RORO-980972 format. One record per residue: residue in three letters; z, y, x of N, C-alpha, C in turn. Coordinates in steps of 0.02 Angstrom, whole numbers, plus 50000, padded with zeros to 5 digits. Each point is the difference from the previous one (the first is absolute). Example, Ala and Ser with C-alpha at 12.3 -4.5 7.8 and 13.67 -1.06 7.14 Angstrom:
ALA503904971650660500005005949955500005006050045 SER499645005349982500035005950042500375005549961 
This chain:
LEU461014961445925499905006450051499144999049998 LEU499704994950021499504999550026499524999949944 VAL500144998949933499545002349946500235006149972 SER500275003450035500235005449959499175006649998 LYS500035003049948499425005549982500205004750021 ASP500585004150059500055005550012499845001550054 LEU499425004750017499534999750057500195007650030 GLY500515003049952500125007750026499795005649972 LYS500225007649977499875002949960499835006650046 HIS499924998950084499855006350044499954996650072 LEU499955002250029500084998150083500564996650029 LEU500445003849987500655000250049500214991649958 GLU499914997949929500454996049941499564993250042 VAL499265001450019499584994950020500344996950056 GLU499985006050034500354998050081500514996449996 ASP500545001849951500564996750002500174991849963 LEU499505000649965499654990349961499734999150078 LEU499655002150030499754995550051500614998650043 GLN500275004650010500594996850057500394996949973 LYS500304999349954499954994349953499904991350002 HIS499255004349982499614991850004500014995650065 GLY500075005450049499994998350085500604995750014 LEU500905003449955500104995950007500074991549976 LEU499745001449935499864995349963499544992850040 GLU499705002950033499494996250029500274996350060 ALA500485004550044500204996950060500694994549962 ASP500175001849933500494993549994499534995449977 ILE499485001349955499554991049971499714998350100 SER499855003950045499844998150067500854994250036 ALA500365003249969500684995550045500144994849961 GLN499745000449917500314992949948499374995850012 THR499395001150031499334996250001500214995250064 GLU500275002050033500214993950070500684998049975 ARG500275000149969500844997349953499664997349971 VAL499444998249979499844995949926499464995450032 GLN499615001250062499534996150051500484995050022 ALA500575001250027500664997650024500134992549957 LEU500215003649937500184996749962499584993749979 ASN499415003349965499394992649983499934996750064 ALA500015001150053499814995350061500534993750012 ALA500785004249963500564994650014499814994149929 ALA499905004449955500024995749938499394994749998 LEU499325002150042499684994450005500204994350021 LYS500515001350051500224993150038500184996949953 PHE500325001549950500314996049954499354995249941 SER499485002150015499644995449984499584994550030 GLU500245002050057499564995550060500534993150018 LEU500605001949969500534992950023499744993149969 GLU500074996450049499974993049979500674995349988 GLY499984995249951500664998049972500265005749965 TYR500605000449989500265002749939499755008349998 GLN499865000749948499655007249982500335003549944 PRO500595003750023500355003549953499645002249927 CYS499425001350017499665004749964499314997249978 ASP499544999849948499464999150022499555004650017 PRO499644998250050499535003750070499425004749932 GLN499814996549962499745005349962500155006849980 ILE500674998549969500365003449965500115007450060 ILE500304997850049499965004950067499305003250010 CYS499574996150020499205003450003499815005049953 ASN500184998449930499825004949969500545006649993 ARG500484998750013500565005249994499985004850067 VAL499604996450058499895004150065499305004249974 ASN499664997249961499265002950003500155006449937 HIS500404999049968500235005449942500225004150027 VAL500445000950071500475005150035499255003650044 GLN499764996550008499485001850050499495004949972 THR499734996349918499645004149973500205008049969 CYS500644999749992500535004149977500035007150057 LEU500024997750055500055003350079499325003549988 GLU499434995749989499535003150012499655004849949 GLU500394998549942499685003949941500535007949991 LEU500524999350030500485006550029499595004550051 GLU499634995950062499795003350043499345002849985 GLU499794997749966499105003349949500355003649963 LEU500555000349955500155005749966500245005450062 ALA500294999050041500285007450047499385001750038 ALA499524995850003499175004850030499965003349947 LYS499884997149949499785004249930500425005449984 ARG500484998750007500595007450000499815005250046 ARG499864998950067500205004850058498975000849991 LYS499654997949987499305003049985500095005749952 GLU500344998949937499895003149935500505007650032 LEU500594997950022500375007050031499505003250038 GLU499694996350064499435003750052499695003449952 ASP499734997249970499405003349958500455005149944 SER500474999449975500515005449961500025007350066 ARG500134997350053500275004750041499275005050015 GLN499354994050013499415005050015499825006949925 LEU500184994749967499855005849944500605005749974 TRP500434999150016500605008850012499995000950050 THR499684997550055499835002950051499405006950002 PHE499704995849958499285004949980500135005449953 PHE500504997849956500175005049960500415005650019 GLN500504998250069500405005550037499595004650021 GLU499534996550055499515003750035499555003849959 MET499775000049937499435004449942500585005849978 GLU500734999049992500465004449978500005006450066 GLU500174995250052500145005350052499395003250009 ALA499274996550001499435005749996500005006549966 GLU500164994649916500035007849958500675004950015 ALA500254997650021500535006750011499895004150063 TRP499614996250043499655005450065499375003849960 ILE499734996749963499365004249958500445006049966 ARG500594998149961500215005449968500475003850037 GLU499904999250059500605005750042499385005250026 LYS499414995850018499375004950034499725004249948 GLU499904997649920499705005449946500345005749991 LYS500804997950018500575005750002499925003550055 ILE499894999050055500065004850055498945003549987 LEU499764996749975499225004150012500085004749926 ALA500394996049964499995005949927500235007550027 ALA500524998150047500175006950038499925002850042 LYS499444998550036499785002150061499385003949962 THR500085010550049499715002949992499514999650077 CYS499345005149976499654995950056499985008050065 GLY500625002849986500085006150069499785006349970 ARG500365006450051499905005449984499665003050049 ASP499724996550061499825004050057499694994450029 LEU499645002050060499454992850045500734996850037 SER500635002250019500264998050030500484994749943 SER500095003149945500514994549955499334994049962 VAL499555000850008499374996849980499904993850034 MET500175001950080499754995450051500484995450025 THR500805002049983500414996649993500074994249947 LEU499805002449942499914993949947499674996450007 THR499285001850037499504996550019500224995050027 THR500365000750062500294994650046500544996549964 LYS500175000649958500534996249964499834996549971 HIS499405002149954499364997449944499944992650049 LYS499685000250057499664998150041500594993450012 THR500705002850009500654995149994499874994049945 MET499895005549957500144994149917499594996950006 LEU499114999750033499494996549981499984993550048 GLY500365001650035500244994150049500474994349965 GLU500735005149963500254994749986499774995949928 LEU499505003149972499604996849942499714995450024 GLY499464999650076499634993950014500424997050027 ASN500835000449994500284991750041500054998249924 ARG500405005449944500244995149931499344998149963 ARG499525002150027499264996049943499974993150046 ALA500264999050078499774995550024500504993149979 LEU500795002349986500454997849964499874998749937 LEU499655004749956499914997549930499334993349992 HIS499775000550057499294993849986500324995050007 GLN500484998650043500424994450007500344998849960 THR500215004949951500434996649953499544997449948 MET499575004849981499514997549962499664995349996 LYS499924996550060499884991250039500404996649978 LYS500755001449994500514994949985499995000949923 GLY499835004749977500054998149918499074994849986 GLU499545001350037499474996649991500244992850009 LYS500424998650044499984992350024500604997149948 ILE500495004649965500494998349953499714998549928 LEU499545001949983499524999849963499464992449991 ALA499944998550062499384994850016500604992750002 LYS500645002450005500414994149998500044997349916 LYS499945005849972500184999449916500924997549995 SER500225000950047500574999849992500665001849947 PHE499705006849978500415005149967499525002649963 SER500225005449939499605001249945499475006850050 SER499425000349986499665004650029499875006849951 VAL500515001549965500005004549953500265005550041 GLY500464999050025500525006750017499655001150085 ILE499744994550032499765000550059499345003350003 GLN499624998349959499375006149999500025006349969 GLU500565000549965500145006049965500345006250063 LYS500464996250032500445005750058499384999750054 MET499434995950003499395001350061499595003949966 ARG499775000549946499665006349972500325006949981 GLU500665000049986500315006750005500145002950062 VAL500244995650045500115003050064499365001350035 CYS499364996549980499475002050023499615006549977 LEU500085000849923500015008249983500365002950039 ARG500575001750015500445003550009499675002150080 TRP499684994850026500015000350073499305004750018 LYS499484999449957499595002249977500105008649997 LYS500375000049940500125009149971500245002650073 LEU500494996650026500445002950072499585002350055 GLU499304995649996499455000250058499635007249965 GLU499894997849953499605006149964500485007750016 VAL500604999649973500475006750001499735001850093 THR500364995350045499875000750073499305003150021 GLY499394997049967499485003950022499805006349979 LEU500255001949931500065006149957500425003050066 HIS500574999649997500435004750056499525000850090 GLN500124994549989499415001550081499555005249999 GLN499585000449931499465003249986500185007550008 ARG500504999549952500245008149999500205003050088 LEU500524995250027500015003550058499515002350043 GLU499264992949998499395002650022499835008849994 ASP500024997949922499825007549980500275005650030 ALA500804999950013500375006050006499825000650071 LEU500124995450044499795002350079499495000649983 ASN499425000149995499525002650006499985008949995 PHE500095000049905500315007649987500355003650042 PHE500724996750039500045005250049500104998550080 GLN499374996349994499675001450057499375006150013 PHE499824998349950499285005849953500575005350026 SER500555003449973500215004849998500345002450064 ALA500304994450027500135002450073499565002850029 GLU499274995649997499665001750048499585007549978 THR499985001249936499965005849989500345006150002 ASP500764998250014500395006450018500025000850076 ASP499744993650051499875001750066499265003850016 LEU499564999449948499355002850005500025008549985 VAL500545000749935500335007249987500255003550040 ALA500404996050055500395003750040499735001350070 TRP499374995750015499534999550036499685008749996 LEU499735000049938499365004749971500675006950000 GLN500394999349994500395006549991500255001850086 ASP500084996750030500035001150092499375002850005 THR499434996349981499355001450023499675006749979 TYR500385000649938499795006749959500255007350051 ARG500664999150008500455002950067499595003050042 ILE499504995250033499775001550066499515001150017 VAL499644999149942499205002949976500015006549972 SER500655003549971500035004749980500375006150049 SER500314997050043500175005250075499525006849992 ASP500435005850013499585004450029500155003250065 ASP500034994050041500014999950089499374996649991 PHE499425007650055499434998150031499765001150063 GLY500564998450036500175002150065499985008050016 HIS499865002350061500205006350018499554999050060 ASP499584997250014499255001150056499764992349988 ASP499265001150052499484995649986500414990150027 TYR500615000450040499954993550033500764997749927 SER500455003749971500424998149956499624998249936 THR499245004349975499934998549948499584994149998 GLN499744997850068499564995050006500704992550005 ALA500385002650021500564994350001500134996849899 LEU500115006349971500144998249940499504997549936 LEU499275001950026499344996049973499914992650015 ARG500264999650058500034991650010500464996049980 LYS500595002749975500614997749963499784999849948 HIS499685006549956499814998549949499464996249971 ARG499554996750042499324999049991500514991949999 ALA500364998150043500474991849986500085000149938 VAL500495004549983500295001849931499574999149944 VAL499465001450002499305001949956499634990350008 GLU500124998750068499804991649971500344997649972 GLU500775002050023500334995249954500085001049912 VAL499845006749982499915002549957499544994349951 GLU499404999050038499394995549984500284994849984 LYS500384995250031500204994350009500324997149940 HIS500515006949957500184997249970499645001449934 ARG499355001349997499735001449951499894993949944 ALA499894993350060499844994449940500754997149974 SER500665003250027500724997749966499905002549949 VAL499865008050006500105003149933499474997449922 MET499375000450034499504996549961500234991849972 SER500494997350030500094993149966500475000249964 LEU500325007049999500574998549967499994999849904 ARG499435000949967499724998449957499954995049994 LYS499624995950042499834991849991500774995650003 GLN500445003550030500734996750024500335001549923 LEU499935004349968500225000649932499894995549975 ALA499554999549972499404996049968500344993550001 LEU500254996950058500134994350010500804999149991 LEU500175003649997500925000549968499834996149928 ALA500974996649998499864998549922499775005449927 PRO499914998049949500085005749963500475003749975 ASP500644997650016500575003749990499965005550049 HIS500154999450050499655004350077499785002249991 ARG499384998649984499425006150006499785004549958 GLN500334997949933499875005649950500505005349991 GLY500464997450063500665006850012499765007650000 VAL499975005249946499935006550025500175002650068 ASP500475000550032500395000650046499484997450067 VAL499754994049989499794995550068499325002749990 GLN499395001149946499625004250005499725007550027 ILE500565003749976500085006450012500085000750075 ARG500394995550041499884998750088499744998450008 VAL499404997549977499574995950035499555006949989 VAL499845004249955499605008349989500375001450039 GLU500675002850011500205002450067499765000850075 VAL499914993749993500044998450081498965002449997 GLU499714996549961499215002949993499975007750023 GLN500435002449968499925007350003500285004550053 LEU500534996150023500365001750085499404999450048 TYR499824992849994499394998950058499445006349989 GLY499835000549944499345005050012500165006550023 GLU500725002749986500115006750014500224999550085 VAL500114992250023500294999250075499255000450043 ALA499434997649961499424997450031499585007949993 GLU500145003049947499695007750019500285004150034 VAL500765001449976500145004350078499814996850064 ALA500014990850020499965001950064499095001150020 VAL499825002749951499065000550025500035008150007 LEU500565003849963500035006250023500255001550028 ARG500554994850053500345002450046499554998950070 THR499654996949993499234996850041499655007950005 GLN499955002549961499505005349998500465006250037 TRP500684999149969500515006150024499884998550081 LEU500334996150022499954999150068499414999350025 GLN499504999749999499174999850028500005007250001 ASP500015002249939499935009050001500745004250053 ALA500424996350022500405003650035499734998650048 LEU499764993550028499804998350065499515002550007 ALA499485002649961499525005250011500185006050035 VAL500415003049946500385007350010500335000850074 TYR500254995350024500144999150072499694997750034 ARG499414997950016499624999450038499465004549991 MET499985004349948499605006749999500305006750029 PHE500934998249994500485007450051499644997950056 SER499954991850027499934999850062499405001450035 GLU499554999749950499275001550031500045006350008 VAL500255004749937500045007750002500435003150073 HIS500574996649999500235002650061499774998750083 ALA499454995549988499484999750080499745002749991 CYS499635002349944499305004950017500185006249994 GLU500645001249978500445010050013500304995850065 VAL500214996650048500025001850047499405001650056 TRP499394996249969499454998950047499885010449978 VAL499855001249939499895007749972500515003550035 ASP500694998850034500155005950031499924998850040 GLU499844996750037499875000950072499255003750020 LYS499644996849953499435003450027499935007949952 GLU500545001949964500015008049956500115003150051 GLN500614997550042500415001950056499445002750067 TRP499584994550028499695002350038499295003549974 LEU499904999649955499565004349975500105007650010 GLU500585001149986500415006849975500155003250067 LYS500144995450053500105001750065499395000250037 MET499524996849976499415000350053499565006650002 GLU499785001550043499535006150023499314998850024 VAL499705001949953499064999250030499785003450069 PRO500004993850040499795005150074499395002749997 GLU499845002950057499515005649998499544997850040 GLU500084994150049499664997050056499634995549965 LEU499314997350029499804995449958500244994050019 ASP500064998850078500244991450007500554998249945 GLU500645006049988500334999449962499924998549944 VAL499535003749985499914999149913499594992149976 GLU499744999350076499504993249962500524994150012 VAL500564999750039500854996449995499995000449910 VAL500355004449997500275002549946499704997649925 GLN499305000550037499354995649923500224993549987 HIS499834997250074500244993950004500614997149964 ARG500615003950014500484998449950499984999649941 PHE499435004449982500135002049926499434991549973 GLU499624998250032499604994449973500424996349977 SER500724999750059500334993950000500444998549928 LEU500095006350003500385003849933499614998649936 ASP499485000649990499524998849967500374991449961 GLN499734997350058500214992450006500494999749963 GLU500604998750030500575001449968500065001749914 MET499875006549994500045003549939499594997649973 ASN499364994949997499664994449961500614995949968 SER500304995050055500474998049987500614999749949 VAL500445004550020500455003749960499915002549948 MET499265000749985499765004349943499844991849952 GLY499984994250020499714995249954500874996450005 ARG500585002250000500744997349998499995003549963 ILE499995008850006500315003249937499574999649918 LEU499344998050009499724997649946500154993349977 ASP500194995650039500324994549953500775002749978 VAL500405003250027500425003549974500065003249945 ASN499365002549981499875006349949499904994049938 GLN499824991650036499764997949946500534996249970 VAL500625000150028500584993649983500315006749974 VAL499995006250003500225004549977499904999249911 GLN499355000350008499675000849920500344993749967 GLN499864994550032500134992849969500715001949954 LEU500655000750049500505001849991500105004949927 VAL499645006150012500055006049971499604995649910 ASP499634996950016499534999549925500484992249992 GLY500394996650016500554994549991500505003549970 GLY500035005050003500765004849988500694997550014 HIS499775001550086500394995950047500775007449984 PRO500504995749992500765006349993499975004350066 SER499715000350066499885002750043499355004949998 SER499855001549944499155001550010499825005950012 ASP500715004650002499965009250003500194999650068 GLU500404995150038500344999850082499314998250020 VAL499704994849977499494997650038499425005550000 ARG499945003349953499475006250001500005004250042 SER500785000950002500015007650040499824995950078 CYS500224996550000500004997250085499124999750010 GLN499724998249964499205000350019499975006249982 ASP499995004349965500085006550019500015002650043 HIS500384998650035500375005950061499404995050056 LEU499984993849996499644996150058499335003649993 ASN499725000149940499325003550019499815006650018 SER500715003549967499895007850050500084999950068 ARG500214997450014500174998850076499414996450040 TRP499674995849947499284997750035499635004750004 ASN499945006449942499505005849967500065003750075 ARG500675000650015500235005650053499714997150049 VAL500284993250034499364999150058499345001450007 VAL499794996249942499265001049995499775005850003 GLU500255005449963499895007250018500125002250092 LEU500624997849999500045002050077499414998750061 VAL499844994549968499454994550047499215004350006 GLU500035001149911499515006249996499845006050033 ASN500355002549999500165005150036499995000550082 LYS500424995750032499924998350062499044997650007 LYS499674995649982499514999750006499485006649978 VAL500145003149953499625005550000500115005650069 GLN500515000450014500175004250071499654998250055 LEU500064992049990499714998050073499084998350003 SER499875000149934499205001949983499965006050025 SER500385002849980499955010150030499945001550070 VAL500324996350036500275000350077499364996050026 LEU499734995549973499434995750024499325003649999 LYS499965004149944499465005049996499995003950033 ILE500445003750020500245007050056499814997250053 GLN500304993250028499784997250070499464998049998 ASN499564997149974499364997850000499505005750014 PHE500345005249952499255005850003500235004250043 LEU500615000350058500075002550058499564995850046 LEU500034992950004499694997250039499265001849994 GLU499754999949951499195002149994500085005350025 CYS500295004450003499795006050012500074998750072 
């Protein structure tokens, strides 16, 4: 049993042989105690004085022979245990290598069947799963490294043929290297897909924002008075600032596109999309500038109308006063009226400046092609006509006053 060359052909068989060998060792241990007891009893016969049933030398030789046989048996037992343990290490190594190969094959199949997703959500899900797999890969790498060390120790003992061990180690190493390459390629594809779908999502968000902004800046609501138009202009200026802030994002689209993987950036659809975003941004910026001008023109119109109204109120008041006023004949009363006209001249100079400003604004609006040019021109003509009427009335009253003064001065001299 102890000189048997059967060291097992797989791990389970070796474990079975080791279990049987353990029983044999226990049997040897039990027999050792018996042999030692028998040897001790036999040696007593060699020490007898007087009658000796057997030659003492024969007894000693026989005891030594039995002891030697027992020691040889123990040495054989120890040797076989070492051989069986070495065999167990070998088959444990092969089993662990087979498990590693099976794990590698499983992951190869999984990677071969994996896609990179069809949208941002699916890519992010696949990326999370891939990170989990990378963690498994790291754990398996550590286990494989330990198994390789076991193989190297077995080779160092030179107890078995190194050909099969080295071949297995080389084969598994090659498959592992290939698995890591495939894993790296899949990770790169996921990163490329993630970058592409993130780029697409950001582009879609930018397009949605530009479309909403275009609806805002192309609105035909310019307010209905000075206050409402000023409020719209303030809001529009905030929108214009946002448009300007988004300029950098639009201008960087081509740089972001150039950083994508070739199979993503060379797609016709994505290139057309970038061009569409640039064109849409240009339209939004252009319309925003136009709306700024339109709001400013509307504000100018409403302010002009407000100024015209203020001037016309003054004109109405003075026109009524001039039409109702009768030139007095008494000198004292004439001087009072003349003093009033001097104050009126000052007021007229101030109002004349305001009317000139109104005329200038009207001219700017007309030259700029304002859509309300006809209405503005009509308002201007009406104000100027009213003003000329007041000027004419004032001149007539002054002439009358001058005539009365001449008559009164003549009478005084007489």
